[in-house]
N, C-alpha and C positions, 0 to 999 in steps of 0.2 A: 831736478827732476827722477824718481825713480821708473823706469820702465819693467814691467814681466817680464822674465826671456821664459816662461811656461807658456804653452799653447794646447788648446785642446787638437785631435788626432781624430779628422773625420774625412769618410772616403772620398775620393775624388770624382767630377765624373767628366762624360769625354767633352759636354758640350761648356759645360763651365768649372774650371779646374780649381777653381775659387770659391773659398767658404766665407761663411760670416768674419771678416775681416778681426785679427786677433792685435793688425799691428794699425794705427794711424796713421795720416801723413803726419799729422800735429805731432804724434812723438817720435816717427822717425828723425824729423827736421831738428826736432831740439835734438835729437843725437849729434845729426852731423854739427850743432851749432854750439857744441860742449868747448873749452876749452881741448886744446890738442893731447895735453899731458893726461887730463881724467877723461877723454874718449877713452886713448890706447889701453890706460890701464884699466877699465870697465872691460873693453875688449880682451884681454889678457886675463883675466879673470875669468870672464864667461869661457875662452878659449878651453884656460886650463881644467875645469872645472869638466868638461867633455872632450878633450886629445890629450896627448903628450905634446907638450908645447914644445920640445925639441923634435920632430916627426917631420919631416915634409914626405906627402906621396910624388913620385914621378908617372906622367903620362906622354907619348909621344904621339905626335898629329901628323898620318899621311895625307897627301892631296891625293885619292884613287881616281879623280875625273877633275879634271882642273880646264876653265877659263869657259867662256860661252853661255854661261849663265843670261836667260828672258829675264831676271829683274833687274830693279832700278835702286837697290842700295847703295846710299852714297859712300859708303866706306869702301864699297868691295873693289878692288881690281879684280873680280873675276868677272863679272859685268859686260856682257859685251857690249852694247853700249857703250862704255868709258873706253878710252883709246888709251890706258896704263902698257902695251907692251906683253899681256899675256894674250899666249895665242891658247886658241880651244885644242887641246889632246881628250883621246877618246880615254876608256876607263882602260888601266894597268892590267897588265895579265896576272894571275895570281901567283905566279913563281917571283913578281919584282916585289909584292905586296909581302909575302911572307919573308923575303930576304930583311926587307924593310923592318916587319914583325920581330927578327931573329934577333938582329943585330940592336933594338930596340931593348928587348929585352935584356941580351949580355951586358948594353951600360946602364941597368938595372929599374928601367921601367915595368912597371908591372900593368898597366894598361896602355891597350893602342888603339888609336879612334881613328878612325877612314871617314873622311870626309869627300864628298862628290858634290860639283858646280851643279847641280838640278833644285827648278821651283819646287819638284817634286819628281820620285821616279817612277818611270812606269815600269811595269813588270818586268820588260825584257832588260830592264836597267837592274830592277832588285835583285832576279837571278843569279847575277855573277857576284854581286855582293853577300848573297846567302852562303855563296861556297868560300869568300871569302872569310866572315865573320868563323862556319863552323872548321876554317884551317886552323886561323887564329887562336883561337878558343884552345885549338888541340895541345897549342906550344905551351897552356900554364897561362897564359894573358888574358885578365881582363879585357874584354870589347867593347868599344863606343862605336858609333856610326853616326854621321850627322851628314843627310842626304835629301834637307827640303821636307818641304809639306808631306804628310803622308797620309796617304789614302784609307778607308775600313779596310781590315782585314792584312794591312802589310806590317802593321806592326808583331803582331802576331808571329807575320812568317818570320819576321824576323829573332822576335824570341824561340822559337822553335828551332832557331840557330846557331842559338846559342847567344844572342848581343845581352850584354848586360848592361852599358847604357845607352842611351839616345839623345843626341845635342843637339838642340834646337833652342837658340837665344830668343828671348824677348827684343834685345838691344837697347831698347830706351824703354823710356815712362809713357804710357797711352796718349797722353797730351803733347809730348813730343815728338810723339811717332812719324805724323804724319810727314814730319820735317826731313827725313832718311830717307825713306820708303812709303814706294806708292802704287807698284805693283803687287801688293797684298797687302791685309787690312790684319790689325792685331788680333783680331777675331781668329783669322786662318791661323796663327802660332799656338793660340789658348787652346785649338779646337787637335794639332798636331799634340801638345803637350797632354788633354785627356784623351786622347788612343793610345799613347806608350804610356801613361799609369794606370788605363785602363787593362794594358795587355800584360804590365806586371814586370816590365821593365824601367831599371831605376833612370830616371828624368837627370841630366844633366844641362842644366841653363842660369843663365847667365845675362851678360849685356856689354854693352863696350861703353867709355865716358872718354869723353874730351869732345864730343864731338859737335860743342858747341850749345850744350842744354845748360841749364839753371841748373844751380844745386839743389831748388826744391822739385824739380825734374829726374834729378840723379836719387833723389829721398821719393821719387813715385814711382823709380823703377826695382829699388828695394819693399817698398812697398807690395807691387806685383809679386814679386818672389816670394819674400818672405809668409805671407798670407795666402800662399798655394797649400792646398792640404792631402798630403805632407809638403813640406819646403821640398826643391831638387835637394837630391845627395848630393850633389856636385854642381858648384856655383862658380863659372867660371866672369871673371872680371876683366875685360880687357880696356887696355888705354889705347885710343885712338893711334894705328899705324895710317901716318898721312900718306899716301901715294899717288906722287903729278898723275893726274889725269883723272882724280875721280874725282867728283862735285865735291868734297868736305877738306881736299888739300889747299893746305893757307888756312883753315883753319887755325883759331889763337888755342896755340897750346894748354892745356890744363895744370893747373898749377901742383906738381909733384904731391904735396900735401894734403891736398884735395883728393890725390888718389889714394893716398892711407886712407885718407878717413873713411873714404868708399869700402876700403875693404875692413875698417873695424866697425862700419855699421851692419855689411851684411855678415858679419862675424856674430855680434851681440843682437841681431833680430834672427838666425839662422845659425843657433848655436849649436847643431847635431850635424851641419853639413860640410862640409868639404871646400873651404874657396879657395881658388886656383889665382895664380900669377898667371895670366894669359898673352895677349897678342899682348907687344908695345915695351917688354922686358928693358930690352936695347935699351931703351932710351932710358928708362928710370935710375938705373946703372945700383952698385950694388949698395948704396947704404941707405936709397930709398926701398930696395928691396927689404934690406935688413929690418926697416922700420914696418913694413909690409907683414914679417915673420913673425913682430911681436904684435902687430893690430889682428891678429889671427888665421891669417892666410896660412894651409897648410899641404899645399899643393900646386905642381907649376910643371906647365908643359915643358918639354924636354928635349933636345936634340936643337939642330941647324936650321930648323924651317915648319915654320906654320903655314900649313896651305901654299902660300906665294910670299908671305916675308919673313924677313931675316928673327933671329930667336938665338937668344945666348949660347955660344957653343956650350958640348954636354961636361967638356974641362974646365970652363970657366963657371959653370953651377958647380964643378964639384968643390973647385976650392974655395967658392963660395959658403958652401954647407962646413965645409972644412971651418973655416974659418969663424964662422957662427957657433961650432962647438952642435952641427943637427947632423941628423942623420937620416938617413930614408927608408919610406916602410917596409 
């Protein structure tokens, strides 16, 4: 089955970041169902048509405000209602954030993402973040933030401070979403993405696989992402990190080849987006990560921690990329 990788470009609106679908669920499911080698071959062709297949972009993520989140996301150790041992901490002082950003740049990262465990920032929360964005931007790094849901006018403030990317993941498909989160609905997420896009900030939006969803529901997540107009510039694909004390702890682990399939389908349906290996890389190992690069992943989160969960150390990543003959952007 041949599926076109071309799609129209249509302006996004705040209320509805989706246009008339360029992809159908059936088409995306058909990609997932391809023989593994055929899927990877096709994804590699799409990847090479749009990117240098041996280049990886490096991003670093820092938790600037940890724990105490009022949401009930079933995967998240920072939810106050989950007993995971993560203590609530106040916003980091700007000098600590700048020190982390400088260290990330020295290790080769080109983008620095700041994450805060909020349902959404109040103005008093946002003000220090705006100063952080300005200061990190002045270091010559691309800036990214993930702060939860944004209200009217907040995306514009972040833009004016110099924010390059805003991360707000859809997590999963609309059909499976209610199994994971009950404290906000899918429309809330889409509304925030619309505000970000309309403010002129690049969108970073992906999801988590391995939460007990079916392959059809994984296809449903890709459907939502690929049919945004335009698709997110950055698409983080997370492999569920199971943390004791969260509702999803004990979920049957996803077959690693299914994770690679998810990367390949994301690449085919979003040919010009950066597809990022995010949380859960430790569990994948070097061999599966290499397959993910073959499938079209061209960005990784780089450093020893992602918010509150572990991540391969920088030296380990450097060694893997060297073994694969790959280089950084």
